[in-house]
Each structure stands twice: as structure tokens, then as C-alpha cells.
Backbone as JSON Lines, residues from 0, in Angstrom:
{"i":0,"aa":"X","n":[11.05,-9.63,-7.95],"ca":[10.92,-10.19,-9.32],"c":[12.01,-9.55,-10.1]}
{"i":1,"aa":"X","n":[12.81,-10.34,-10.88],"ca":[13.8,-9.76,-11.74],"c":[13.09,-9.47,-13.23]}
{"i":2,"aa":"X","n":[13.7,-8.52,-13.78],"ca":[13.19,-8.12,-15.08],"c":[13.86,-9.25,-16.25]}
{"i":3,"aa":"X","n":[13.04,-9.57,-17.15],"ca":[13.74,-10.4,-18.27],"c":[14.89,-9.56,-18.8]}
{"i":4,"aa":"X","n":[15.85,-10.35,-19.3],"ca":[17.1,-9.75,-19.93],"c":[16.83,-8.75,-20.94]}
{"i":5,"aa":"X","n":[16.06,-9.19,-21.82],"ca":[15.6,-8.19,-22.83],"c":[15.08,-6.78,-22.44]}
{"i":6,"aa":"X","n":[14.54,-6.67,-21.31],"ca":[14.07,-5.32,-20.78],"c":[15.29,-4.77,-20.05]}
{"i":7,"aa":"X","n":[15.91,-5.62,-19.17],"ca":[16.95,-5.02,-18.38],"c":[18.15,-4.35,-19.19]}
{"i":8,"aa":"X","n":[18.25,-4.77,-20.46],"ca":[19.34,-4.3,-21.21],"c":[18.99,-3.2,-22.24]}
{"i":9,"aa":"X","n":[17.86,-2.54,-22.04],"ca":[17.43,-1.39,-22.83],"c":[18.04,-0.25,-22.35]}
{"i":10,"aa":"X","n":[18.25,0.72,-23.17],"ca":[18.96,1.96,-22.73],"c":[18.25,2.76,-21.88]}
{"i":11,"aa":"X","n":[16.77,2.85,-21.86],"ca":[16.09,3.54,-20.92],"c":[16.37,2.95,-19.42]}
{"i":12,"aa":"X","n":[16.47,1.78,-19.28],"ca":[16.69,1.13,-17.91],"c":[18.22,1.02,-17.54]}
{"i":13,"aa":"X","n":[19.12,1.05,-18.36],"ca":[20.42,1.02,-18.08],"c":[20.88,2.2,-17.32]}
{"i":14,"aa":"X","n":[20.24,3.4,-17.59],"ca":[20.51,4.48,-16.94],"c":[20.2,4.45,-15.41]}
{"i":15,"aa":"X","n":[19.44,3.42,-14.95],"ca":[19.27,3.1,-13.62],"c":[18.28,4.06,-12.89]}
{"i":16,"aa":"X","n":[17.44,4.69,-13.87],"ca":[16.34,5.6,-13.26],"c":[15.29,4.88,-12.74]}
{"i":17,"aa":"X","n":[14.68,5.07,-11.62],"ca":[13.49,4.4,-11.15],"c":[12.29,4.89,-12.1]}
{"i":18,"aa":"X","n":[11.54,3.84,-12.51],"ca":[10.38,4.04,-13.49],"c":[9.18,3.55,-12.86]}
{"i":19,"aa":"X","n":[8.0,4.22,-12.88],"ca":[6.76,3.85,-12.38],"c":[5.9,3.81,-13.72]}
{"i":20,"aa":"X","n":[5.39,2.51,-13.88],"ca":[4.43,2.26,-14.95],"c":[2.9,2.38,-14.22]}
{"i":21,"aa":"X","n":[1.94,2.92,-14.82],"ca":[0.66,3.18,-14.17],"c":[-0.31,3.05,-15.32]}
{"i":22,"aa":"X","n":[-1.67,2.76,-14.84],"ca":[-2.67,2.63,-15.86],"c":[-3.15,4.1,-16.23]}
{"i":23,"aa":"X","n":[-2.77,4.51,-17.53],"ca":[-2.97,5.73,-18.13],"c":[-4.29,6.07,-18.25]}
{"i":24,"aa":"X","n":[-5.31,5.23,-18.19],"ca":[-6.76,5.66,-18.35],"c":[-7.64,5.69,-17.09]}
{"i":25,"aa":"X","n":[-6.73,5.4,-16.12],"ca":[-7.44,5.36,-14.58],"c":[-7.33,6.8,-13.98]}
{"i":26,"aa":"X","n":[-8.46,7.31,-13.57],"ca":[-8.43,8.73,-12.96],"c":[-7.6,8.67,-11.68]}
{"i":27,"aa":"X","n":[-7.75,7.55,-10.83],"ca":[-7.06,7.34,-9.61],"c":[-5.4,7.35,-9.8]}
{"i":28,"aa":"X","n":[-5.12,6.64,-10.86],"ca":[-3.73,6.43,-11.16],"c":[-3.18,7.63,-11.52]}
{"i":29,"aa":"X","n":[-3.85,8.45,-12.53],"ca":[-3.41,9.74,-13.07],"c":[-3.23,10.75,-11.75]}
{"i":30,"aa":"X","n":[-4.29,10.84,-11.03],"ca":[-4.08,11.63,-9.96],"c":[-2.9,11.29,-8.79]}
{"i":31,"aa":"X","n":[-2.69,10.09,-8.86],"ca":[-1.43,9.59,-8.03],"c":[-0.23,9.92,-8.52]}
{"i":32,"aa":"X","n":[-0.15,9.9,-10.02],"ca":[1.06,10.48,-10.65],"c":[1.24,11.85,-10.4]}
{"i":33,"aa":"X","n":[0.22,12.65,-10.64],"ca":[0.25,14.17,-10.17],"c":[0.79,14.45,-8.83]}
{"i":34,"aa":"X","n":[0.22,13.58,-8.02],"ca":[0.57,13.76,-6.46],"c":[2.04,13.46,-6.47]}
{"i":35,"aa":"X","n":[2.57,12.43,-6.91],"ca":[3.96,11.99,-6.83],"c":[4.88,13.23,-7.53]}
{"i":36,"aa":"X","n":[4.46,13.55,-8.77],"ca":[5.33,14.64,-9.33],"c":[5.39,15.93,-8.69]}
{"i":37,"aa":"X","n":[4.44,16.24,-7.91],"ca":[4.44,17.47,-7.04],"c":[5.26,17.18,-5.83]}
{"i":38,"aa":"X","n":[5.42,16.06,-5.44],"ca":[6.29,15.69,-4.1],"c":[7.74,15.25,-4.45]}
{"i":39,"aa":"X","n":[7.86,14.84,-5.66],"ca":[9.29,14.37,-5.91],"c":[10.14,15.51,-6.28]}
{"i":40,"aa":"X","n":[10.53,16.06,-5.14],"ca":[11.28,17.47,-5.45],"c":[12.72,17.3,-6.12]}
{"i":41,"aa":"X","n":[13.32,16.16,-5.94],"ca":[14.51,15.8,-6.6],"c":[14.39,15.44,-8.09]}
{"i":42,"aa":"X","n":[13.1,15.12,-8.53],"ca":[12.74,14.61,-9.83],"c":[13.58,13.4,-10.14]}
{"i":43,"aa":"X","n":[13.38,12.49,-9.17],"ca":[14.14,11.2,-9.34],"c":[13.36,10.24,-10.14]}
{"i":44,"aa":"X","n":[11.96,10.19,-10.0],"ca":[11.16,9.3,-10.58],"c":[10.69,9.6,-11.9]}
{"i":45,"aa":"X","n":[10.67,8.59,-12.74],"ca":[10.12,8.75,-14.15],"c":[9.0,7.86,-14.44]}
{"i":46,"aa":"X","n":[8.24,8.17,-15.42],"ca":[6.81,7.55,-15.65],"c":[6.69,7.05,-16.94]}
{"i":47,"aa":"X","n":[5.67,6.14,-17.2],"ca":[5.18,5.63,-18.49],"c":[3.86,4.86,-18.12]}
{"i":48,"aa":"X","n":[2.91,5.1,-19.08],"ca":[1.68,4.41,-18.96],"c":[1.84,3.06,-19.25]}
{"i":49,"aa":"X","n":[1.05,2.15,-18.74],"ca":[1.05,0.69,-19.19],"c":[0.62,0.53,-20.58]}
{"i":50,"aa":"X","n":[-0.1,1.57,-21.15],"ca":[-0.56,1.67,-22.48],"c":[0.39,2.03,-23.58]}
{"i":51,"aa":"X","n":[1.59,2.8,-23.07],"ca":[2.53,3.2,-23.91],"c":[3.22,2.02,-24.64]}
{"i":52,"aa":"X","n":[3.89,2.3,-25.67],"ca":[4.74,1.28,-26.23],"c":[5.76,0.7,-25.16]}
{"i":53,"aa":"X","n":[6.39,1.48,-24.43],"ca":[7.36,1.15,-23.45],"c":[6.49,0.17,-22.48]}
{"i":54,"aa":"X","n":[5.36,0.53,-21.98],"ca":[4.6,-0.25,-20.93],"c":[4.11,-1.53,-21.65]}
{"i":55,"aa":"X","n":[3.76,-1.49,-22.93],"ca":[3.24,-2.68,-23.54],"c":[4.4,-3.69,-23.76]}
{"i":56,"aa":"X","n":[5.63,-3.17,-24.02],"ca":[6.74,-4.08,-24.24],"c":[7.17,-4.79,-22.94]}
{"i":57,"aa":"X","n":[7.12,-4.02,-21.75],"ca":[7.37,-4.79,-20.44],"c":[6.42,-5.76,-20.21]}
{"i":58,"aa":"X","n":[5.1,-5.31,-20.23],"ca":[3.88,-6.18,-19.91],"c":[4.05,-7.43,-20.68]}
{"i":59,"aa":"X","n":[4.34,-7.58,-21.95],"ca":[4.29,-8.64,-22.7],"c":[5.42,-9.6,-22.44]}
{"i":60,"aa":"X","n":[6.42,-9.13,-21.72],"ca":[7.74,-9.94,-21.29],"c":[7.58,-10.49,-20.03]}
{"i":61,"aa":"X","n":[6.4,-10.1,-19.3],"ca":[6.29,-10.44,-17.88],"c":[5.63,-11.93,-17.84]}
{"i":62,"aa":"X","n":[5.76,-12.67,-16.87],"ca":[5.21,-13.97,-16.66],"c":[3.7,-14.03,-16.57]}
{"i":63,"aa":"X","n":[3.13,-12.96,-16.21],"ca":[1.54,-12.78,-16.14],"c":[1.27,-11.33,-16.54]}
{"i":64,"aa":"X","n":[-0.13,-11.17,-16.92],"ca":[-0.59,-9.96,-17.2],"c":[-0.88,-9.18,-15.88]}
{"i":65,"aa":"X","n":[-0.25,-7.86,-16.03],"ca":[-0.23,-7.04,-14.84],"c":[-1.0,-5.65,-15.21]}
{"i":66,"aa":"X","n":[-1.9,-5.36,-14.36],"ca":[-2.6,-4.05,-14.74],"c":[-2.56,-3.18,-13.37]}
{"i":67,"aa":"X","n":[-1.77,-3.55,-12.53],"ca":[-1.46,-2.63,-11.22],"c":[-0.15,-2.0,-11.62]}
{"i":68,"aa":"X","n":[0.22,-0.91,-10.61],"ca":[1.39,-0.25,-10.76],"c":[2.48,-1.14,-10.93]}
{"i":69,"aa":"X","n":[3.53,-0.78,-11.64],"ca":[4.73,-1.54,-11.79],"c":[5.94,-0.49,-11.46]}
{"i":70,"aa":"X","n":[6.7,-0.88,-10.65],"ca":[7.92,0.0,-10.28],"c":[9.18,-0.6,-10.61]}
{"i":71,"aa":"X","n":[10.07,-0.02,-11.44],"ca":[11.27,-0.67,-11.85],"c":[12.41,0.13,-11.17]}
{"i":72,"aa":"X","n":[13.19,-0.58,-10.47],"ca":[14.37,0.18,-9.72],"c":[15.58,-0.73,-9.77]}
{"i":73,"aa":"X","n":[16.63,-0.34,-10.36],"ca":[18.0,-1.11,-10.46],"c":[17.76,-2.47,-11.08]}
{"i":74,"aa":"X","n":[16.84,-2.42,-12.2],"ca":[16.71,-3.66,-12.89],"c":[15.86,-4.77,-12.26]}
{"i":75,"aa":"X","n":[15.12,-4.44,-11.18],"ca":[14.11,-5.18,-10.3],"c":[12.83,-4.65,-10.39]}
{"i":76,"aa":"X","n":[11.87,-5.53,-10.56],"ca":[10.45,-5.27,-10.74],"c":[9.81,-5.25,-9.45]}
{"i":77,"aa":"X","n":[8.95,-4.34,-9.18],"ca":[7.94,-4.45,-7.97],"c":[6.53,-4.17,-8.4]}
{"i":78,"aa":"X","n":[5.55,-4.81,-7.93],"ca":[4.11,-4.54,-8.1],"c":[3.53,-4.47,-6.88]}
{"i":79,"aa":"X","n":[2.14,-3.78,-6.92],"ca":[1.3,-3.82,-6.04],"c":[1.81,-3.13,-4.74]}
{"i":80,"aa":"X","n":[1.51,-3.52,-3.49],"ca":[1.95,-2.87,-2.27],"c":[3.43,-2.58,-2.2]}
{"i":81,"aa":"X","n":[4.29,-3.57,-2.73],"ca":[5.73,-3.32,-2.79],"c":[6.07,-2.12,-3.56]}
{"i":82,"aa":"X","n":[5.56,-1.97,-4.63],"ca":[5.55,-0.89,-5.5],"c":[5.36,0.61,-4.86]}
{"i":83,"aa":"X","n":[4.15,0.53,-4.29],"ca":[3.69,1.66,-3.51],"c":[4.62,1.93,-2.46]}
{"i":84,"aa":"X","n":[5.12,1.17,-1.56],"ca":[6.21,1.4,-0.63],"c":[7.54,1.81,-1.08]}
{"i":85,"aa":"X","n":[7.94,1.34,-2.17],"ca":[9.18,1.77,-2.88],"c":[9.06,3.35,-3.22]}
{"i":86,"aa":"X","n":[7.94,3.61,-3.85],"ca":[7.63,4.97,-4.23],"c":[7.62,5.96,-3.13]}
{"i":87,"aa":"X","n":[6.94,5.59,-2.0],"ca":[6.87,6.31,-0.85],"c":[8.21,6.62,-0.32]}
{"i":88,"aa":"X","n":[9.06,5.77,-0.41],"ca":[10.58,6.06,0.1],"c":[11.31,7.11,-0.63]}
{"i":89,"aa":"X","n":[10.82,7.36,-2.01],"ca":[11.46,8.32,-2.73],"c":[10.82,9.77,-2.47]}
{"i":90,"aa":"X","n":[9.74,9.74,-1.84],"ca":[9.01,11.04,-1.6],"c":[9.47,11.74,-0.35]}
{"i":91,"aa":"X","n":[10.3,11.15,0.5],"ca":[10.72,11.76,1.58],"c":[9.62,12.04,2.83]}
{"i":92,"aa":"X","n":[10.07,12.71,3.79],"ca":[9.07,12.87,4.95],"c":[7.93,13.79,4.41]}
{"i":93,"aa":"X","n":[6.74,13.5,4.95],"ca":[6.3,12.44,5.88],"c":[5.78,11.12,5.18]}
{"i":94,"aa":"X","n":[5.93,11.03,3.82],"ca":[5.4,10.0,3.09],"c":[6.24,8.8,3.31]}
{"i":95,"aa":"X","n":[7.54,8.91,3.58],"ca":[8.27,7.58,3.7],"c":[7.88,6.98,5.13]}
{"i":96,"aa":"X","n":[7.12,7.66,5.89],"ca":[6.63,6.94,7.1],"c":[5.73,5.79,6.71]}
{"i":97,"aa":"X","n":[5.15,5.86,5.56],"ca":[4.29,4.7,5.01],"c":[5.16,3.49,5.1]}
{"i":98,"aa":"X","n":[6.42,3.48,5.14],"ca":[7.19,2.34,5.09],"c":[6.92,1.51,6.28]}
{"i":99,"aa":"X","n":[6.51,1.87,7.43],"ca":[6.07,1.07,8.48],"c":[4.96,0.04,8.14]}
{"i":100,"aa":"X","n":[4.52,0.14,6.99],"ca":[3.62,-0.77,6.46],"c":[4.12,-2.17,6.14]}
{"i":101,"aa":"X","n":[5.46,-2.09,5.97],"ca":[6.3,-3.26,5.8],"c":[6.11,-4.24,6.91]}
{"i":102,"aa":"X","n":[5.63,-3.78,8.02],"ca":[5.55,-4.88,9.19],"c":[4.28,-5.71,8.95]}
{"i":103,"aa":"X","n":[3.55,-5.29,8.08],"ca":[2.23,-6.18,7.73],"c":[2.68,-7.19,6.78]}
{"i":104,"aa":"X","n":[1.97,-8.23,6.9],"ca":[2.26,-9.29,5.88],"c":[1.94,-8.93,4.36]}
{"i":105,"aa":"X","n":[2.84,-9.09,3.57],"ca":[2.74,-8.73,2.09],"c":[1.26,-9.24,1.61]}
{"i":106,"aa":"X","n":[0.82,-10.33,1.86],"ca":[-0.47,-10.85,1.58],"c":[-1.59,-9.92,1.94]}
{"i":107,"aa":"X","n":[-1.5,-9.42,3.09],"ca":[-2.53,-8.46,3.57],"c":[-2.47,-7.12,2.79]}
{"i":108,"aa":"X","n":[-1.19,-6.76,2.72],"ca":[-0.93,-5.4,2.04],"c":[-1.59,-5.65,0.56]}
{"i":109,"aa":"X","n":[-1.2,-6.74,-0.08],"ca":[-1.61,-6.8,-1.53],"c":[-3.2,-7.18,-1.65]}
{"i":110,"aa":"X","n":[-3.68,-7.72,-0.57],"ca":[-5.23,-7.88,-0.76],"c":[-5.82,-6.57,-0.56]}
{"i":111,"aa":"X","n":[-5.46,-5.63,0.2],"ca":[-5.93,-4.22,0.32],"c":[-5.73,-3.54,-1.05]}
{"i":112,"aa":"X","n":[-4.55,-3.67,-1.6],"ca":[-4.3,-3.06,-3.02],"c":[-5.17,-3.69,-4.08]}
{"i":113,"aa":"X","n":[-5.36,-4.94,-4.03],"ca":[-6.24,-5.56,-5.09],"c":[-7.62,-5.04,-4.97]}
{"i":114,"aa":"X","n":[-8.23,-4.91,-3.71],"ca":[-9.5,-4.36,-3.44],"c":[-9.7,-2.94,-4.1]}
{"i":115,"aa":"X","n":[-8.81,-2.04,-3.86],"ca":[-8.88,-0.8,-4.45],"c":[-8.66,-0.88,-6.04]}
{"i":116,"aa":"X","n":[-7.77,-1.71,-6.57],"ca":[-7.45,-1.93,-7.84],"c":[-8.69,-2.39,-8.6]}
{"i":117,"aa":"X","n":[-9.43,-3.33,-8.09],"ca":[-10.56,-3.92,-8.66],"c":[-11.68,-2.92,-8.79]}
{"i":118,"aa":"X","n":[-11.82,-1.98,-7.79],"ca":[-12.84,-0.97,-7.92],"c":[-12.57,0.3,-8.4]}
{"i":119,"aa":"X","n":[-11.37,0.53,-8.9],"ca":[-10.88,1.93,-9.25],"c":[-11.68,2.46,-10.28]}
{"i":120,"aa":"X","n":[-12.1,1.82,-11.36],"ca":[-12.82,2.54,-12.34],"c":[-14.36,2.86,-11.81]}
{"i":121,"aa":"X","n":[-14.8,2.06,-10.99],"ca":[-16.18,2.24,-10.44],"c":[-16.14,3.42,-9.58]}
{"i":122,"aa":"X","n":[-15.11,3.65,-8.69],"ca":[-15.15,4.64,-7.8],"c":[-14.69,5.94,-8.29]}
{"i":123,"aa":"X","n":[-13.6,5.85,-9.3],"ca":[-12.91,6.99,-9.82],"c":[-13.17,7.29,-11.22]}
{"i":124,"aa":"X","n":[-13.9,6.46,-12.02],"ca":[-13.92,6.37,-13.39],"c":[-12.78,6.26,-14.2]}
{"i":125,"aa":"X","n":[-12.82,6.39,-15.5],"ca":[-11.62,6.11,-16.22],"c":[-11.78,7.15,-17.38]}
{"i":126,"aa":"X","n":[-10.69,7.4,-18.16],"ca":[-10.62,8.38,-19.24],"c":[-10.73,7.53,-20.66]}
{"i":127,"aa":"X","n":[-10.88,8.21,-21.5],"ca":[-10.99,7.59,-22.88],"c":[-9.51,7.53,-23.56]}
{"i":128,"aa":"X","n":[-8.58,8.31,-23.01],"ca":[-7.26,8.36,-23.37],"c":[-6.23,8.38,-22.28]}
{"i":129,"aa":"X","n":[-5.11,8.25,-22.49],"ca":[-3.91,8.32,-21.51],"c":[-3.73,9.78,-21.23]}
{"i":130,"aa":"X","n":[-3.2,9.94,-19.95],"ca":[-2.63,11.17,-19.52],"c":[-1.66,11.81,-20.53]}
{"i":131,"aa":"X","n":[-1.72,12.97,-20.85],"ca":[-0.89,13.74,-21.61],"c":[0.09,14.69,-20.65]}
{"i":132,"aa":"X","n":[1.39,14.42,-20.67],"ca":[2.17,15.28,-19.64],"c":[2.28,16.74,-19.91]}
{"i":133,"aa":"X","n":[2.27,17.37,-19.11],"ca":[2.39,18.92,-19.29],"c":[3.83,19.13,-20.01]}
{"i":134,"aa":"X","n":[4.06,20.21,-20.51],"ca":[5.46,20.58,-21.2],"c":[6.58,20.35,-20.23]}
{"i":135,"aa":"X","n":[6.35,20.95,-19.0],"ca":[7.49,20.95,-17.94],"c":[7.69,19.44,-17.47]}
{"i":136,"aa":"X","n":[6.78,18.44,-17.69],"ca":[6.89,17.34,-17.23],"c":[7.27,16.09,-18.09]}
{"i":137,"aa":"X","n":[7.35,16.51,-19.52],"ca":[7.65,15.56,-20.53],"c":[8.88,14.97,-20.57]}
{"i":138,"aa":"X","n":[9.92,15.45,-19.83],"ca":[11.22,14.82,-19.87],"c":[11.21,13.79,-18.83]}
{"i":139,"aa":"X","n":[10.17,13.62,-18.05],"ca":[10.11,12.61,-17.06],"c":[9.18,11.33,-17.45]}
{"i":140,"aa":"X","n":[8.74,11.46,-18.65],"ca":[7.81,10.26,-19.17],"c":[8.51,9.69,-20.31]}
{"i":141,"aa":"X","n":[8.49,8.31,-20.18],"ca":[9.06,7.46,-21.23],"c":[7.8,6.79,-22.04]}
{"i":142,"aa":"X","n":[7.93,7.09,-23.31],"ca":[6.83,6.54,-24.08],"c":[7.31,5.41,-24.96]}
{"i":143,"aa":"X","n":[8.6,5.44,-25.36],"ca":[9.12,4.41,-26.39],"c":[10.39,3.86,-25.91]}
{"i":144,"aa":"X","n":[10.82,2.73,-26.3],"ca":[12.04,2.32,-26.23],"c":[13.18,3.14,-26.87]}
């Protein structure tokens, strides 16, 4: 899925940095971001919550309402299992071994993703507010355009 021109031309995205948008009030999502930050040794990935002004601007310009992870790489948008596999590729060994999941039909992968996403609040609860990055992480979080 290609990003709309108005998003693709913003200065944050023109730098070509891969950005992960996540549900900032979801405990599972926040734990996943923590996991990724600890394993992204090259500090390649950048983050924004879907509730942030940046995330809201992207969401309102998409053809449908998305509450799953969104991954932006080189002006292209990836969601659900495709986003998860793209992220795994950045984490190196052994996490990049998850890329063998590409042999499964996308429909199956996304169905599994949707099942977890539908139940994430029930299984992992939710927070009252979005994750606040630690001082040493702040430069990896995008909050505004």
C-alpha cells in the first residue's frame, strides 16, 4: 500500500527512516515496542503511537481505519503480518528467521494477527494513557509532523 502524497512528502518521512506506529494504550503493543528497542542494536527503527498527532494524521489519510501496527518504509505502508515481518528483518538473527512465515498465505497470517489484535485488551489489558519514552529513547519517537 502506497502512502498518500501528503504523508510521503513530510520531512519526517523524507529522511527515509523506517517508522513503526503502534497502539499506545495497549500493553501488548507497548511491550512489543520495548522488545524491539532492546533488540534494534543499530537504532534503525523509529516509533510513534497511533494516538499521537503524527499517528492521527497518517490514520485519517488512509483509505480505512487502522488500529493495527503500521510500518512505514521507503514511502510504503505495511500493516498486520506484513508489518511484523518487516520489523523482524530489522532485528537480525535469530528474529529474522521469522521471515520464513512469508511462505504462508498472507490471508492466514493476517487472520492470526487479527485474532490476537481483537483480544489484546482482554488478554493484556490497556493503559489509560500512551507510553512515555525514557529520556534515552526520546530521539527515536516521532510525536508531531
